[in-house]
C-alpha positions in Angstrom: 25.9 31.1 14.4 26.1 27.7 15.9 23.2 25.4 15.3 20.4 25.7 18.0 19.7 22.3 20.0 16.5 20.9 20.8 17.1 18.6 23.4 13.1 17.8 23.5 13.1 17.6 19.5 10.8 19.6 17.2 7.0 19.4 17.4 3.6 20.7 15.5 0.3 21.1 17.1 1.9 17.8 19.4 3.4 15.9 16.9 7.0 15.3 16.9 8.6 16.2 13.6 11.1 13.8 12.1 13.2 15.2 9.1 11.5 17.6 6.4 8.9 19.6 8.3 5.7 18.9 6.8 3.5 22.7 5.9 0.3 22.2 7.1 -2.1 24.9 5.7 -5.5 23.5 6.7 -7.2 22.1 10.0 -6.0 19.3 12.1 -8.3 17.3 13.6 -7.1 14.0 16.0 -8.7 10.5 16.2 -8.1 7.9 19.0 -10.8 5.8 20.1 -8.9 4.3 22.8 -7.7 6.6 25.6 -4.2 7.4 26.4 -2.0 8.8 28.8 -2.6 12.6 27.3 -6.0 11.8 25.8 -9.2 10.5 27.1 -11.5 7.8 24.5 -12.9 9.6 21.5 -16.4 10.7 21.0 -17.7 11.6 17.4 -19.2 15.1 18.0 -18.6 18.2 16.9 -17.2 19.9 19.8 -14.3 17.2 19.9 -11.3 16.4 16.9 -8.3 17.9 19.5 -5.5 15.9 20.5 -7.3 16.0 24.6 -10.6 14.9 23.2 -10.3 13.2 19.8 -13.1 12.0 17.5 -14.3 8.1 17.6 -13.4 7.3 14.0 -11.6 8.3 11.0 -14.6 8.8 8.6 -16.2 10.7 10.8 -12.9 13.2 11.3 -13.0 13.4 7.3 -16.7 14.7 7.3 -15.4 17.6 9.2 -12.6 18.5 6.8 -13.2 21.0 3.9 -11.8 20.4 0.6 -8.7 21.5 -0.7 -7.9 22.8 2.0 -4.6 20.6 3.2 -6.5 18.9 6.3 -4.7 16.9 7.9 -6.6 14.1 10.2 -3.5 12.4 12.9 -4.4 8.7 14.6 -3.4 8.1 17.8 -1.4 5.4 19.1 -3.5 2.4 19.9 -6.5 3.5 17.5 -8.7 0.6 16.7 -11.7 1.0 14.1 -14.3 -1.1 12.6 -15.3 -1.2 8.8 -18.5 -3.5 8.4 -19.5 -1.9 4.6 -18.7 -0.8 1.9 -17.5 2.3 2.0 -17.5 2.2 5.9 -14.4 5.1 5.5 -15.2 6.4 2.7 -12.6 9.2 1.7 -14.6 11.6 -0.2 -12.8 14.9 0.6 -10.4 15.9 -1.5 -6.9 17.1 -0.6 -6.8 15.6 2.9 -4.1 13.1 4.4 -4.8 10.8 6.9 -1.4 9.8 9.4 -1.3 7.3 11.8 0.8 8.0 14.5 2.4 5.3 16.7 4.8 2.4 15.9 4.9 -1.3 16.2 1.7 -2.5 18.2 0.8 1.1 19.3 0.4 1.7 14.9 -3.5 2.7 14.4 -5.3 -0.4 13.2 -8.1 -0.4 10.9 -10.4 -4.0 10.7 -12.4 -5.1 8.3 -15.5 -7.3 9.3 -17.6 -7.7 6.5 -16.8 -9.9 2.9 -17.4 -6.0 1.4 -16.1 -4.1 3.8 -14.1 -1.0 2.0 -12.0 1.7 2.8 -13.6 4.3 -0.3 -11.3 6.6 -2.0 -13.2 8.7 -4.4 -12.4 12.3 -3.9 -8.5 13.3 -5.4 -5.7 13.8 -3.4 -5.5 11.8 -0.9 -2.6 10.4 1.8 -3.0 7.7 3.9 0.2 7.0 5.7 1.0 4.7 8.7 -1.9 2.5 9.6 -2.6 -1.0 9.7 -5.3 -3.5 8.1 -6.5 -6.2 10.1 -9.4 -8.9 8.4 -11.5 -9.8 10.5 -13.8 -12.4 8.5 -12.8 -15.3 6.3 -12.3 -13.5 3.5 -12.3 -9.4 2.7 -13.0 -9.1 -1.3 -11.6 -5.8 -1.3 -9.4 -3.1 0.8 -8.8 0.4 -1.1 -11.0 0.8 -3.5 -9.7 3.8 -5.6 -11.8 5.5 -8.0 -10.0 9.1 -7.8 -6.6 10.1 -8.9 -3.6 11.3 -6.3 -4.3 8.6 -3.5 -1.0 8.0 -1.5 -0.7 5.0 0.2 2.3 5.0 2.3 3.7 2.8 5.0 0.6 0.6 5.6 0.9 -2.6 6.8 -1.1 -5.7 7.2 -0.8 -9.1 8.9 -3.1 -12.0 8.5 -4.5 -14.7 10.5 -4.1 -18.4 10.5 -7.5 -17.9 9.1 -8.7 -14.6 7.6 -7.2 -13.5 4.4 -8.0 -10.7 1.5 -8.5 -11.3 -2.4 -7.9 -7.4 -3.3 -5.5 -4.9 -1.2 -6.1 -2.7 -4.2 -8.9 -2.0 -6.6 -8.6 0.8 -9.1 -10.7 2.3 -11.9 -9.1 4.1 -14.8 -9.8 7.4 -12.8 -6.8 6.6 -10.5 -4.3 8.0 -12.1 -1.1 8.6 -10.3 -1.6 6.2 -7.8 1.5 6.0 -5.5 2.1 2.5 -3.3 5.2 2.7 -0.8 6.6 1.4 1.6 4.2 -0.7 2.2 4.5 -4.4 4.0 1.8 -6.7 3.3 2.0 -10.8 4.9 -0.6 -13.0 3.9 -0.7 -17.0 4.9 -4.3 -18.0 3.8 -5.2 -18.4 0.0 -8.3 -16.7 -1.1 -11.0 -19.3 -2.7 -10.3 -17.7 -5.6 -7.8 -16.5 -8.0 -6.7 -13.1 -7.6 -4.5 -10.0 -8.2 -3.4 -8.3 -4.7 -2.8 -5.1 -6.3 -5.3 -4.4 -9.3 -4.6 -1.9 -12.1 -7.2 -0.9 -14.0 -6.0 1.2 -17.1 -4.3 4.2 -14.9 -2.0 6.9 -15.8 1.6 7.1 -13.9 0.9 4.8 -11.3 4.1 4.3 -9.0 4.9 0.9 -6.9 7.8 1.5 -5.1 9.6 0.2 -2.1 6.9 -2.7 -0.7 7.1 -5.9 0.4 5.1 -8.4 0.0 4.6 -11.6 1.5 1.6 -13.1 -0.1 0.0 -17.0 0.2 -2.7 -16.9 -3.7 -4.7 -19.5 -5.2 -2.1 -21.8 -7.0 -2.9 -20.5 -10.4 -1.2 -18.7 -13.5 -3.4 -16.1 -13.4 -3.1 -15.1 -9.4 -0.5 -12.5 -9.1 1.0 -9.8 -6.6 1.1 -6.7 -9.1 -1.5 -6.8 -11.6 -4.1 -5.3 -13.6 -7.5 -6.0 -15.3 -6.7 -3.6 -18.5 -3.7 -1.8 -19.8 -2.1 1.1 -17.8 0.0 3.8 -19.6 3.6 5.1 -17.8 3.7 2.7 -14.4 6.6 2.6 -12.3 7.1 -0.6 -10.0 10.6 -0.1 -8.8 12.5 -2.0 -5.7 9.7 -4.2 -4.3 10.4 -7.8 -3.0 7.5 -10.1 -3.7 7.5 -13.6 -1.8 4.6 -16.2 -3.1 4.5 -19.6 -1.5 1.3 -20.4 -2.9 2.1 -23.0 -4.8 3.9 -24.8 -8.0 2.0 -23.1 -11.0 1.3 -19.5 -10.0 3.8 -18.3 -12.6 3.8 -14.3 -11.7 4.7 -12.1 -9.1 4.4 -9.3 -11.4 1.8 -9.8 -14.1 1.0 -6.4 -15.8 -1.5 -6.4 -18.5 -1.5 -7.3 -21.6 0.0 -3.7 -23.5 0.7 -1.7 -20.4 3.8 0.5 -20.7 6.4 2.2 -18.3 9.2 0.5 -16.4 9.4 -2.2 -14.6 13.0 -2.6 -12.7 15.4 -3.6 -8.9 12.4 -5.7 -8.4 12.8 -9.1 -6.6 10.1 -12.0 -6.7 11.0 -15.4 -4.9 7.7 -18.3 -6.3 7.5 -22.0 -5.5 6.7 -22.3 -9.5 8.2 -25.1 -10.8 8.8 -22.8 -14.1 10.9 -20.1 -13.1 10.6 -18.2 -16.4 7.6 -15.5 -16.4 7.9 -14.8 -12.7 8.1 -11.4 -13.8 5.6 -10.2 -16.6 6.1 -6.8 -17.4 4.1 -6.7 -20.6 5.1 -3.6 -22.8 7.4 -1.9 -19.9 11.1 -1.6 -20.5 13.5 -3.3 -17.3 16.2 -3.3 -15.7 17.6 -5.5 -12.7 15.0 -7.7 -12.1 15.3 -11.3 -10.4 13.6 -13.9 -9.6 14.3 -17.6 -7.8 12.2 -20.2 -6.8 14.8 -22.1 -4.5 16.2 -21.8 -1.5 20.2 -20.8 -0.7 20.5 -19.9 -4.4 21.0 -16.5 -6.1 18.1 -15.6 -8.5 18.4 -15.2 -12.3 17.1 -11.9 -14.5 13.6 -12.0 -15.4 12.8 -11.1 -18.2 15.8 -12.2 -20.3 18.4 -10.0 -21.0 18.1 -8.6 -24.2 19.5 -10.2 -27.4 21.6 -7.1 -28.2 24.5 -7.1 -25.5 27.2 -4.9 -26.3 29.3 -7.0 -24.1 30.0 -10.1 -26.0 33.5 -11.1 -25.5 36.1 -10.0 -22.7 39.5 -8.7 -24.0 42.5 -8.4 -21.9 45.3 -6.1 -22.2 48.5 -7.2 -20.8 
């Protein structure tokens, strides 16, 4: 039997399926504050939540979910939402997924309008995927405040304007084990007022920070870094990240893991304006391979940290 053609693709509950289908075992809710071609502007009312009549906010949809039921919240293209307080979006129902639908200018956007505005993840097994973050005030202290295990941030984007900035995009506690941050794209063109670590790991286990792109202005200080920590973490994987830090000549490290942090740090690329190139990647007690750093344009980077002194290949022998 030949392959059955599906000229209009495959969809589940109105959502196109790309690649391997995701099995949804729980309930599905829809959020869309702005009317679209096939849905009205969302309303936070119990009878809403369908694609044609969505909820208005993500936080309201979370409140309708059932813990550990595999519930999914789809956020419609063009959706905009403002978080005006700490835990303005409270991900406090375990085992849910929040998935933005749309790309480019249609990707759902969450604006943080107060210095202390946060998206709080306090329940385990939360996935947040394909949403944009917008700072709506001069300086946001923390965006994602993660205090539970198995959180995944996937495909999150943030592009600040010429006035506003973010001190810390991701802040954890020791309870945020098995955190995954992947496929994110973050651009910040304004320096915060104080030294900061854009991602701050506070003693987590089995965290993965993989395949992200960071172009981040931070305060010009040796303690400022893109991937950092405030306590020793264990068994981390920091892999495949591209980091540009144009903020000044005394910023030393794009990756500055807290002392005694263990794990693997590999295949990262750090571009910095620092005068001293050595130390652009500071992996604490992690094993390293193929990490490169550079502080000049039109040049290839060098291995950082330096290679082991126990090189097996010290001479080349040519057999004729």
